[in-house]
Structure formats: structure tokens, C-alpha cells
N, C-alpha and C positions, 0 to 999 in steps of 0.2 A: 790876406798879412796880417797876423798881430803881427806887431811890435810892445817889444818892453822898454821905455825906459829908465835906467836907475842911474840917480844923482838932480844934482838942478833944480832949485826954483821953482822958476815959468820956465813953463816946457811950452807953451799953450802956441805959440811957432814953429815946433818946427812937429810940433801934431799937425798944426792945418797943412803944412809941407807932407808929412807920409803920408796923409790922407790925400791931400789932394794931386798932388804932384808923383807920389811915389804908388800910393791907390790899397796902402795900406786900410784894410775895414776896421782892425779895431788898435789900437790903439792905447795905452796903460803904463802907470804909471807910481812910478814907489821913488822915495824923494832918498833914499839910504844914509839918512844921518843916526838915529839912532839901531835903523836893524841891522844884527849880527848876524843873519842868517838868515834865508829864506830859500824857499825851492823855488826852480823853475816852473811855471807848468808845460805843460807838455804841446798844448798848442803853439808855443812860438815857430813865428819864424827869424824874426829879427831880435841881439838885442843889441839896444845903447845903454854901456853905463858911462857917463859923467864922470869922471875922473876924481874933480878937483873938489864933490861936493857930497861926499860916498864916504864910509864907514870903508878904513882896507881892509879890513877884515872877510868883508861882505865882496867886494871886490873879489877881492882871493879865491871864496864863496863857487862867484856866480862864476867865475873862469873857467877852473874846476867842473863842474859840472858840466857849462857852454860844451865840454871837451869830450867828455861823458856824453853826450849823447848825438856830437856828427857821425 
């Protein structure tokens, strides 16, 4: 399982939880502070968006991409 975490500054505990308890094999992290857009990788199983620490335009962009990939 591949997980992308967008937002947040210190996500080590979340990364460890996803790997140990959920069984994620890859956990990627993007802070989302300065990015306005990004392309979601095709191999994702789960996207976690931490909205308190993310550029709002990026959040909207990722939400639209995720809906289109369903």
C-alpha cells in the first residue's frame, strides 16, 4: 500500500503508524505549504490531506484529481 500525506510538518508518528499498524509499504510526505499544484502519483492507494497546514489551492487541486481517479 502506498500512502501520500499532504500537509503537516512533523508526520513521523503518522508514518510509523501507517507502516506498522496499517501495513503501508511506502509513505510519501509533501508539506503543501508552497506548492500550488502537483500531480498525484498513479500508484497511490490512500491520500491523507492535513488541511490545517496546506495551501488551499493545492487542496482543491488534489481533491479534484482524486475524484477523477476513482
